[in-house]
VOGU-3710 file (C-alpha; in Angstrom, 3 decimals, decimal comma):
1> mlqldkkksf> 29,733/20,269/55,891  26,560/21,389/57,636  26,720/22,925/61,091  24,156/20,378/62,262  26,503/17,567/61,309  29,378/19,149/63,234  27,112/19,574/66,237  26,214/15,833/66,053  29,926/15,017/65,889  30,638/16,892/69,101
11> ielgiflsqf> 27,663/15,205/70,823  29,185/11,837/69,882  32,479/13,022/71,317  30,702/13,950/74,554  29,191/10,443/74,681  32,630/8,938/74,123  34,177/11,085/76,916  31,396/10,154/79,332  32,847/6,656/79,642  35,959/7,878/81,508
21> sldnkvknes> 36,408/8,909/85,098  39,165/8,452/87,652  37,379/5,709/89,540  35,241/4,163/86,851  36,039/3,418/83,196  33,247/1,371/81,659  33,339/0,606/77,971  29,956/1,091/76,332  29,767/-1,065/73,211  27,197/1,251/71,617
31> vlhndlffdn> 29,604/4,175/71,517  30,952/4,908/68,102  34,507/3,711/67,310  35,247/2,475/70,776  37,248/-0,394/69,317  39,710/2,138/67,882  39,824/4,750/70,637  38,784/3,506/74,084  41,919/1,695/75,163  44,196/4,163/73,446
41> fislielsqs> 42,588/7,056/75,298  43,114/5,354/78,658  46,805/4,830/77,722  47,109/8,484/76,716  45,663/9,640/80,053  48,041/7,370/81,887  50,952/8,981/80,032  49,734/12,530/80,516  51,824/13,259/83,581  54,977/12,202/81,659
51> hngwftqeqv> 54,107/14,819/79,042  53,378/17,501/81,631  54,149/16,979/85,290  51,128/19,039/86,344  48,726/16,795/84,391  47,985/14,167/86,980  45,377/11,587/86,143  42,986/13,204/88,604  43,256/16,584/86,900  42,982/15,147/83,388
61> yfsinswaqa> 39,921/13,043/84,264  38,304/16,166/85,828  38,752/18,064/82,545  37,416/15,135/80,510  34,401/14,797/82,759  33,704/18,539/82,449  33,742/18,280/78,657  31,544/15,158/78,710  28,954/17,140/80,675  29,259/20,130/78,369
71> lteenlstwl> 28,969/18,345/75,010  25,339/17,287/75,218  22,470/17,982/72,856  20,848/20,209/75,413  23,929/22,293/76,192  24,994/22,708/72,587  21,476/23,677/71,521  21,151/26,214/74,338  24,525/27,706/73,518  23,896/28,032/69,795
81> siyslengti> 20,295/29,086/69,974  20,987/32,856/70,102  23,278/32,921/67,053  22,684/33,112/63,354  23,926/29,680/62,291  21,716/28,235/59,626  22,013/25,648/56,871  25,733/25,259/57,382  26,473/28,845/56,464  27,660/31,765/58,577
91> nnklvpktvg> 25,246/34,629/58,085  24,833/33,421/54,479  28,574/33,444/53,863  29,391/30,301/51,934  33,175/30,366/52,148  34,667/29,473/55,589  37,645/31,428/56,847  40,756/29,858/58,377  41,168/30,811/62,018  44,521/30,361/63,676
101> lilagniplv> 44,587/29,242/67,291  47,584/29,649/69,576  46,667/27,598/72,591  47,841/27,768/76,218  48,911/24,635/78,033  48,405/25,464/81,705  45,526/23,082/82,299  44,312/20,020/80,313  42,316/20,893/77,168  42,316/24,585/78,080
111> gfhdflsvli> 42,073/25,538/74,379  39,309/23,120/73,459  36,511/25,718/73,706  38,198/27,830/70,998  38,656/24,719/68,864  34,999/23,835/69,243  33,862/27,391/68,593  35,750/27,715/65,322  34,454/24,432/63,959  30,870/24,856/65,133
121> sghkvlvkts> 30,775/28,306/63,511  31,599/26,755/60,150  35,200/27,987/59,857  38,392/26,017/59,461  40,792/25,767/62,367  44,589/25,988/62,198  45,960/24,929/65,564  49,307/25,589/67,210  49,244/23,674/70,477  51,292/24,421/73,531
131> sndqhlikfl> 54,151/22,021/74,086  52,610/21,484/77,520  49,279/20,159/76,143  49,753/18,839/72,634  48,398/15,296/72,851  44,879/15,424/74,273  43,338/17,832/71,794  44,886/16,016/68,834  43,406/12,758/70,082  39,932/14,310/70,349
141> akyliavape> 40,297/15,749/66,816  41,074/12,237/65,524  37,898/10,986/67,168  35,841/13,692/65,548  37,299/12,803/62,165  36,470/9,161/62,714  32,852/10,121/63,479  32,610/12,505/60,532  35,463/12,090/58,004  34,420/15,251/56,125
151> inefitftdg> 35,466/17,341/59,123  39,077/16,457/58,370  39,308/19,296/55,797  38,382/21,759/58,507  41,202/20,809/60,981  44,923/21,427/60,637  47,600/21,257/63,298  50,976/22,949/62,828  54,273/22,841/64,733  55,672/25,926/63,010
161> klenfdavia> 54,484/29,471/62,894  50,956/30,220/61,781  50,646/30,958/58,062  47,805/31,472/55,575  45,059/32,355/58,082  42,326/34,954/58,093  41,875/35,576/61,816  43,508/34,471/65,013  42,705/33,708/68,652  45,875/33,686/70,774
171> tgsnntaryf> 46,272/32,963/74,432  49,382/33,771/76,451  50,973/35,888/79,144  50,922/39,654/79,293  54,419/39,645/77,715  53,478/37,371/74,823  50,276/39,352/74,321  52,291/42,371/73,346  54,022/40,284/70,698  50,732/38,863/69,476
181> efyfknkpni> 49,130/42,327/69,263  51,982/43,563/67,057  52,314/40,424/64,934  48,529/39,995/64,331  47,644/43,691/64,141  46,441/43,408/60,554  44,152/40,391/61,246  40,875/40,153/63,125  41,940/38,790/66,510  41,193/37,954/70,096
191> irknrnsvav> 44,301/38,255/72,247  44,019/36,866/75,748  46,313/37,966/78,573  46,933/37,002/82,194  43,845/37,061/84,378  43,114/35,865/87,889  40,052/35,067/89,907  39,148/36,327/93,369  36,826/35,414/96,195  34,993/37,864/98,399
201> lngkeshqel> 34,046/36,655/101,915  31,921/38,264/104,589  32,807/35,946/107,470  29,369/34,214/107,449  30,293/31,424/105,072  29,478/27,859/106,106  32,100/25,097/106,397  30,803/23,614/103,184  31,093/26,867/101,300  34,704/27,361/102,444
211> edlgedifry> 35,424/23,732/101,581  34,029/24,372/98,113  36,223/27,481/97,852  39,148/25,093/98,275  38,057/23,475/95,023  38,319/26,835/93,284  41,791/27,288/94,777  43,390/23,848/94,372  41,810/22,405/91,197  44,586/22,106/88,576
221> fglgcrnvsk> 46,974/23,136/91,374  45,865/26,743/90,898  47,314/27,053/87,432  44,165/28,262/85,658  42,894/31,791/85,222  39,650/30,652/86,802  41,426/29,492/89,983  41,010/31,808/92,964  44,373/33,411/93,689  43,227/36,148/96,062
231> ifvpkgysfe> 40,675/36,477/98,864  39,048/39,661/100,120  37,922/39,477/103,739  36,346/41,985/106,155  38,453/43,745/108,738  39,076/41,533/111,752  38,464/38,273/109,783  39,857/35,109/111,359  41,189/32,506/108,949  40,713/29,615/111,414
241> nffqaifkyr> 37,486/28,346/109,795  39,041/28,742/106,345  42,055/26,631/107,256  39,843/23,981/108,829  37,679/23,778/105,704  40,522/23,506/103,173  42,314/20,784/105,179  40,459/18,384/102,820  43,025/19,365/100,132  46,159/18,664/102,207
251> dviyyekyan> 47,327/15,821/99,912  48,226/18,407/97,279  51,600/18,744/99,043  52,510/15,230/98,001  52,758/16,235/94,305  56,418/17,019/93,715  55,955/20,054/91,467  53,478/21,669/93,860  55,644/20,854/96,859  58,661/22,385/95,152
261> nydynkavfl> 56,671/25,597/94,568  55,487/25,602/98,175  59,001/25,239/99,558  60,485/27,813/97,165  57,838/30,560/97,504  57,613/30,126/101,273  61,394/30,529/101,567  61,361/33,662/99,386  58,560/35,209/101,464  60,294/34,396/104,735
271> msnfklldne> 63,646/35,748/103,544  61,883/38,977/102,624  60,464/39,155/106,153  56,867/38,963/104,921  54,280/37,960/107,514  52,651/34,709/106,483  49,777/32,463/107,535  50,750/28,843/106,850  49,185/25,446/107,226  52,070/23,387/105,757
281> fitlkedvsy> 50,527/23,068/102,281  49,577/26,657/101,384  50,648/30,097/102,520  48,495/33,193/102,838  50,126/36,538/102,376  48,546/40,001/102,683  49,121/41,677/99,311  47,344/44,139/97,045  48,225/42,097/93,860  45,781/39,687/92,239
291> aspissifye> 48,294/37,153/90,914  49,718/34,970/93,669  52,344/32,289/93,027  51,459/28,599/93,018  50,936/27,271/96,549  50,137/30,726/97,896  46,993/32,831/98,179  46,977/36,603/98,602  44,451/38,257/100,884  43,344/41,763/101,600
301> fyddlqdlks> 41,011/43,316/104,153  38,153/45,544/103,091  36,005/48,052/105,048  33,077/48,681/102,678  31,591/46,116/100,302  30,350/48,762/97,874  33,792/50,313/97,629  35,214/46,866/96,970  32,666/46,251/94,285  33,576/49,520/92,582
311> rleshneqiq> 37,277/48,642/92,756  36,769/45,203/91,247  34,694/46,707/88,441  37,456/49,157/87,674  39,935/46,268/87,498  37,726/44,002/85,373  40,446/43,513/82,758  42,581/41,736/85,318  39,841/39,508/86,742  38,364/36,357/85,197
321> civsagilpn> 35,914/35,314/87,918  34,561/36,696/91,188  33,423/34,077/93,715  31,123/34,776/96,638  28,018/33,534/98,460  25,907/35,990/96,460  27,142/39,105/98,240  28,289/40,567/94,942  26,096/40,572/91,795  26,943/38,114/88,999
331> sivfgqtqkp> 29,446/36,295/91,193  30,014/32,560/90,924  29,096/30,320/93,807  31,817/28,527/95,658  33,248/25,415/93,977  32,085/26,198/90,431  34,888/28,242/88,832  36,291/25,232/86,990  32,886/24,137/85,696  32,081/26,861/83,139
341> qlwdyadnvd> 29,167/26,471/80,704  29,748/26,715/76,971  28,414/30,278/77,072  30,857/31,360/79,823  33,466/32,995/77,633  37,058/33,656/78,668  37,656/37,352/79,374  33,911/37,915/78,749  34,621/38,100/75,022  31,957/36,353/72,973
351> tleflinl> 34,171/34,072/70,851  31,342/32,725/68,742  29,998/36,211/67,905  33,559/37,218/66,861  33,725/34,146/64,543  30,254/34,574/63,024  31,078/38,159/62,043  34,412/37,405/60,298
//
């Protein structure tokens, strides 16, 4: 199957996904196979929270909208333009490899970029989904097969352990990564571990910028590696403006799983006599760690921005994204961490380059 045909299939998938949003679901009769998939997809989204309590309809639709915007002719062409993918072959290699994927399930469709990358590179994909997100990606795979039946031979899902594969991309915690590194040591691999994202403030941020930072904090309830879990602020910083700006997200406390985390973590902090800043739906705790628990954000004061920059560079293996209003080079603007482009690779590891060179 030519790479161009696979690219067209994903473009059709993007068109299909563009019909769905939380407030507006309009069936476009010109979209391929809508008669088979449109209503069923709505039903699946409605059931998502019963499969995973964190997958509210709002969060699932946000993920779907993000992929609809990503899977366009322009974006796919821009992404693929720098790679050697010609005539359906991979650097003139005619035999595709089988690449095993062990997917995370912390946010909806979190493993879809790896799935896309393997197929678009010309390889076959062997997928082991997380029990927390095993329905959405399988549905999208069925749609791709309906659009291009020949892609079926490139896609396999398994519920057991991975077998008969040539390379692997596995995502998990720091603990599971040690297991993955041992188990897959004889195979080409990408092993992803825990990472967190941070924001660096200088105290001059506008209300809108701080409100947008709330999006980076609360989207997906803070479960993603691209969610901001820690804030660096200058000495003497007052959090009053920050709390005013993030008040927009107060309804997060009405989700049971989030509320349970808020109550539990707050109680643990208070019993340990930690000093907290609290607005009744999120706590702020001064801490040197990067990974804060759900419903809490760590913060730390800094004296010198250049010293902080050097520190963050030395800890780059722990950090996924750095957010700021341009005060640090290559940082992401507020509100954009959960809107990565196709070429924004997890852990800054070029997945497609890895696949092309297998």
